[in-house]
C-alpha positions as CSV (number, residue, x, y, z in Angstrom):
1,X,11.0,37.0,95.0
2,X,11.1,38.3,99.0
3,X,8.2,38.0,101.4
4,X,5.6,40.6,102.2
5,X,7.8,41.4,105.6
6,X,10.5,41.8,103.5
7,X,12.0,43.8,100.7
8,X,14.9,42.7,98.4
9,X,17.3,45.2,97.6
10,X,20.7,45.5,95.5
11,X,23.9,47.1,95.8
12,X,26.5,47.4,93.5
13,X,30.1,48.5,94.4
14,X,32.5,49.7,91.4
15,X,35.9,50.2,92.6
16,X,39.2,50.8,91.0
17,X,39.9,47.1,90.7
18,X,36.3,44.8,91.0
19,X,32.9,45.7,90.5
20,X,30.7,43.5,92.7
21,X,26.9,42.7,93.4
22,X,24.8,41.8,96.1
23,X,21.7,40.6,96.1
24,X,19.7,40.5,100.1
25,X,16.2,40.6,101.6
26,X,15.6,43.2,104.1
27,X,13.3,43.2,107.2
28,X,10.2,45.8,106.6
29,X,10.2,46.2,110.2
30,X,12.5,45.3,113.1
31,X,16.1,46.1,111.3
32,X,17.4,48.1,114.5
33,X,16.5,45.2,116.8
34,X,20.3,43.2,117.3
35,X,18.8,40.6,115.3
36,X,20.3,39.3,111.4
37,X,18.8,42.2,109.1
38,X,20.1,41.0,106.0
39,X,19.3,37.8,104.2
40,X,21.9,37.2,101.1
41,X,20.2,36.3,97.8
42,X,23.2,36.4,95.3
43,X,26.7,37.7,95.1
44,X,29.3,38.3,93.0
45,X,32.7,39.6,92.1
46,X,34.2,40.4,88.8
47,X,37.5,41.9,88.1
48,X,36.9,44.8,85.8
49,X,39.8,46.9,86.7
50,X,38.3,50.5,86.0
51,X,41.0,52.5,87.4
52,X,44.1,50.6,85.4
53,X,46.5,53.7,84.7
54,X,44.3,56.1,86.3
55,X,47.3,57.1,88.6
56,X,49.3,58.0,86.0
57,X,47.1,59.6,83.0
58,X,44.0,60.6,85.2
59,X,41.4,59.0,83.1
60,X,39.7,56.1,83.4
61,X,40.3,54.3,79.6
62,X,37.9,53.0,77.0
63,X,38.9,49.5,77.5
64,X,37.8,49.6,81.2
65,X,34.9,51.5,80.9
66,X,34.0,48.6,78.6
67,X,35.3,45.9,80.7
68,X,32.9,47.8,83.4
69,X,29.9,48.2,81.4
70,X,29.8,44.1,80.3
71,X,30.2,43.1,84.1
72,X,27.0,45.9,84.7
73,X,25.1,44.8,81.6
74,X,24.8,41.0,83.6
75,X,24.4,42.3,87.0
76,X,21.5,44.6,85.9
77,X,20.2,41.7,84.4
78,X,20.4,39.7,87.2
79,X,18.8,42.5,89.0
80,X,15.6,42.3,87.3
81,X,15.7,38.3,87.9
82,X,15.9,38.4,91.0
83,X,12.9,41.1,91.8
84,X,15.4,43.6,93.4
85,X,13.0,47.0,94.2
86,X,15.7,48.8,94.7
87,X,19.2,49.6,94.0
88,X,21.9,51.4,95.2
89,X,25.2,51.7,93.3
90,X,28.7,53.2,94.6
91,X,31.4,54.1,92.3
92,X,34.5,54.7,94.7
93,X,38.3,55.8,93.9
94,X,39.4,55.5,90.9
95,X,35.6,57.4,89.6
96,X,36.7,60.0,92.4
97,X,40.1,60.7,90.6
98,X,39.4,60.4,86.8
99,X,39.1,63.5,84.9
100,X,36.1,61.8,82.6
101,X,34.2,60.2,85.3
102,X,31.0,62.2,83.5
103,X,31.9,59.1,80.8
104,X,31.8,56.3,83.3
105,X,28.2,57.9,84.7
106,X,26.7,58.1,81.2
107,X,27.5,54.9,80.7
108,X,25.7,53.5,84.4
109,X,22.7,55.5,83.9
110,X,22.6,53.9,80.2
111,X,23.0,50.3,81.7
112,X,21.2,50.6,85.1
113,X,18.5,53.2,84.2
114,X,20.3,55.6,87.4
115,X,23.2,57.4,88.3
116,X,26.1,55.6,90.4
117,X,26.8,57.7,93.3
118,X,30.4,58.6,93.2
119,X,31.0,58.5,97.2
120,X,33.2,60.4,99.3
121,X,36.1,58.0,100.8
122,X,34.8,59.1,104.3
123,X,31.3,57.9,102.9
124,X,33.0,54.8,101.7
125,X,35.0,53.9,105.0
126,X,31.5,54.6,107.1
127,X,29.7,52.2,104.5
128,X,32.3,49.5,105.3
129,X,32.2,49.9,108.9
130,X,28.4,49.0,109.0
131,X,29.0,46.0,106.7
132,X,32.0,44.9,108.7
133,X,30.7,44.7,112.2
134,X,27.0,44.0,112.1
135,X,27.6,40.4,113.3
136,X,30.4,40.9,115.4
137,X,29.9,41.1,119.5
138,X,29.3,44.5,120.3
139,X,31.2,43.8,123.8
140,X,34.4,43.0,122.2
141,X,35.3,46.5,120.4
142,X,35.5,49.4,119.8
143,X,36.6,48.0,116.2
144,X,38.9,49.3,113.5
145,X,37.9,48.5,110.0
146,X,40.1,48.9,107.2
147,X,39.6,48.3,103.5
148,X,42.3,48.1,101.3
149,X,41.1,48.8,97.6
150,X,42.5,49.6,94.5
151,X,43.1,52.5,94.9
152,X,42.7,54.0,98.4
153,X,42.4,52.3,101.4
154,X,39.7,53.2,104.1
155,X,40.0,53.4,107.9
156,X,37.3,53.9,110.2
157,X,37.0,53.7,114.1
158,X,33.7,53.1,116.0
159,X,31.4,51.0,117.9
160,X,27.9,49.4,118.4
161,X,25.6,50.7,121.3
162,X,22.3,51.1,122.4
163,X,19.9,53.1,120.2
164,X,17.6,55.1,121.8
165,X,14.6,53.0,120.4
166,X,16.3,50.2,121.5
167,X,18.7,47.5,119.4
168,X,22.0,48.7,118.2
169,X,23.2,51.3,116.7
170,X,26.8,52.3,114.9
171,X,28.9,55.3,116.2
172,X,32.0,56.4,114.3
173,X,35.2,58.1,116.3
174,X,36.5,59.1,112.8
175,X,37.0,58.0,109.0
176,X,39.8,58.5,106.3
177,X,40.3,57.7,102.9
178,X,44.1,57.4,101.7
179,X,45.2,57.8,98.3
180,X,46.9,54.3,98.7
181,X,45.6,50.7,97.4
182,X,47.1,47.6,95.8
183,X,46.6,49.1,92.3
184,X,47.9,52.6,92.9
185,X,51.0,50.9,94.8
186,X,51.4,48.5,92.2
187,X,51.5,50.6,89.0
188,X,53.6,53.2,91.0
189,X,56.3,50.8,92.7
190,X,56.3,47.5,92.2
191,X,57.0,47.2,88.5
192,X,59.5,43.8,88.5
193,X,58.3,40.4,88.9
194,X,58.9,39.9,91.4
195,X,59.7,43.3,92.6
196,X,63.6,44.0,93.6
197,X,65.0,44.8,96.8
198,X,64.7,48.6,96.0
199,X,61.5,48.4,94.5
200,X,60.1,46.9,97.6
201,X,62.2,49.1,100.2
202,X,60.5,52.2,98.0
203,X,57.0,50.8,98.9
204,X,57.7,50.2,102.5
205,X,58.7,54.2,103.3
206,X,55.6,55.3,100.8
207,X,52.9,52.9,102.5
208,X,54.2,53.4,106.1
209,X,54.5,56.7,105.5
210,X,50.6,57.8,104.4
211,X,49.3,55.0,106.5
212,X,50.5,56.6,109.8
213,X,49.7,60.0,108.7
214,X,45.9,58.2,108.2
215,X,46.0,56.3,111.6
216,X,47.4,60.0,113.5
217,X,43.8,61.8,111.7
218,X,41.3,59.5,113.3
219,X,40.8,58.5,117.0
220,X,42.2,55.1,118.0
221,X,39.8,54.8,121.3
222,X,36.1,56.1,122.5
223,X,35.9,59.0,124.9
224,X,36.0,56.9,127.9
225,X,39.7,56.2,126.9
226,X,38.8,52.6,125.5
227,X,41.3,51.8,123.0
228,X,40.6,49.7,120.1
229,X,40.1,45.9,120.8
230,X,39.4,44.8,117.3
231,X,41.1,45.1,113.8
232,X,38.5,44.1,110.9
233,X,39.9,44.1,107.6
234,X,37.5,43.6,105.0
235,X,37.4,43.3,100.6
236,X,39.5,41.0,98.3
237,X,42.8,41.6,99.9
238,X,42.5,40.9,103.3
239,X,40.2,38.1,102.3
240,X,43.0,36.3,100.1
241,X,45.9,37.2,102.4
242,X,43.4,35.1,105.1
243,X,43.1,32.1,102.5
244,X,47.1,32.0,102.3
245,X,47.2,32.2,106.6
246,X,44.4,29.6,106.7
247,X,46.4,27.4,104.3
248,X,43.5,26.6,102.0
249,X,44.0,25.2,98.6
250,X,40.6,26.8,97.2
251,X,39.2,30.3,98.0
252,X,36.5,29.0,101.0
253,X,34.2,32.3,101.8
254,X,32.8,30.5,104.7
255,X,36.1,29.2,106.4
256,X,37.4,32.8,105.9
257,X,34.5,34.8,107.4
258,X,35.3,35.7,110.7
259,X,38.7,34.3,110.9
260,X,41.4,34.9,112.9
261,X,44.9,35.8,111.5
262,X,48.0,36.6,113.8
263,X,50.0,39.5,112.5
264,X,53.1,37.6,112.4
265,X,51.5,35.7,109.7
266,X,50.0,38.3,108.0
267,X,53.8,39.5,107.4
268,X,54.8,35.9,107.0
269,X,51.9,35.9,103.9
270,X,52.8,39.2,102.7
271,X,57.1,38.2,102.3
272,X,55.5,34.9,100.2
273,X,53.6,37.0,98.2
274,X,56.3,39.8,97.1
275,X,59.0,37.0,96.6
276,X,57.1,34.8,94.2
277,X,56.7,35.3,90.4
278,X,53.2,36.1,89.3
279,X,53.4,32.3,87.6
280,X,54.1,31.1,91.0
281,X,50.6,33.4,92.1
282,X,48.7,32.4,89.8
283,X,48.8,28.7,90.4
284,X,47.5,29.4,93.8
285,X,44.0,27.5,93.9
286,X,42.5,30.3,96.0
287,X,43.8,33.3,94.0
288,X,41.7,35.0,91.6
289,X,42.9,35.8,88.3
290,X,42.5,39.6,89.0
291,X,44.7,39.8,91.8
292,X,47.3,37.7,90.7
293,X,49.5,41.0,89.9
294,X,48.5,43.3,92.7
295,X,47.9,41.1,95.7
296,X,51.6,41.6,96.7
297,X,51.1,45.4,97.1
298,X,48.0,44.6,98.7
299,X,49.4,42.1,101.2
300,X,52.5,44.8,102.3
301,X,49.6,47.2,102.9
302,X,47.8,45.1,105.0
303,X,51.3,43.9,107.0
304,X,52.3,47.5,107.4
305,X,49.1,48.5,108.7
306,X,49.0,45.4,111.0
307,X,52.4,46.4,112.6
308,X,51.4,49.9,112.9
309,X,48.1,48.8,114.7
310,X,50.5,46.6,116.9
311,X,52.6,49.6,117.7
312,X,49.6,51.9,119.0
313,X,46.9,49.4,120.6
314,X,49.4,46.1,121.5
315,X,46.7,44.0,119.7
316,X,48.3,41.2,117.4
317,X,45.7,39.6,115.3
318,X,43.1,40.5,113.3
319,X,39.3,39.4,112.2
320,X,39.2,39.2,108.6
321,X,35.4,39.7,107.4
322,X,33.8,39.0,103.9
323,X,31.4,41.5,104.8
324,X,31.7,45.0,104.1
325,X,30.9,48.2,102.0
326,X,28.5,45.8,99.8
327,X,26.4,45.0,103.0
328,X,26.2,48.4,104.2
329,X,24.9,49.9,101.3
330,X,22.4,47.0,101.1
331,X,21.5,48.3,104.9
332,X,20.9,51.7,103.7
333,X,17.8,50.7,101.7
334,X,15.9,49.6,104.3
C-alpha cells in the first residue's frame, strides 16, 4: 500500500492492438520539483486486438470486445488488490473510429465501475509526451515524441522548461494524430506472408505520404528557431524494433528503456521484419505473440518516419522509451 505521503493510482490504456495497466505511487506534494514523481508498482500489457477489422467494417467485433473484457476484468482485480484509489482509463484509435463505441463503453462501465475516456488523438499525443520525456535531460530538447499504435500514430513536439512555481513544466509546440498504425497498415496493404514487393511498395508510398503531411502540420522548432534535437519513439513497435537492433535474445525492458538506436539500424530491422515469415518472427525470443503479424508494418512506419525526421532535422538516431501514455495518465491523477 502507498504511504501517507504518496497516492496510489491506476492507469489503463486501451488501444487498437493492446490494453495496458500501470499502478504507481505519486507524491502528494512536490510533483513539479524536478525529482522522480512516479514510482512504478505494477505494469503489464496484453494484446487483445480490440481494433481487429475496424478499418474495414467500422465496428468493434463482439469477439474483440470479449477479449478486452477478460483482460480488463483481471486489471480491475489488480487495481483492487494493490489499493489504487484513483483510476483513469483512456481508449484511443479503435474506440474513436468505431460506430458501436457505446457497446465498448457499456462493457467498461460494467467491469471497471466508470466510463473510459475516449480521448482525441491530440490528447493522446500530449499524454504520451508527458510520460516519455519525464526522465530526459531538458537541455537535450526540444523533443519529438512518436507513438505508433495499432490504428493511429501520434506526433508531438515540445520541451521541458522551468515553471513559474519552480521545477519543470511541459510546453508543447504542436501535436497531431494520423490514422496510420501497424494493424491498420497490415490489414489494408500487407496481406502476404511475407509481404510482396508490390504490397511493400504501396505501403511505403502511403506511409510516406501520411507521415509527411503529419510532420508538415506541427512545428519542429521552438520560438527561437531551435530545431528538435531528440527523437523519442514510445510503445510496442518502437521497443520491439529496439530489442532487435540491440541483438537481444529475450525482451529486456531495462536494456531497451532510453537506449539509442541509429536510423540506419532502424531501417535494417524494418527490412528484416518485412522479409521474414510469420513463423520466423514468432520464433524470436523478444517478440510478443500479439505483435508477430503486425510488427513488419509498425517497423516500416518507424523507419520511414526516421528518414523524414533525418531530412528535416539532421538527426541520425532515436532514444527509445518504455514510458508513454500510461505514465502520462498516471501523472495526471496527482
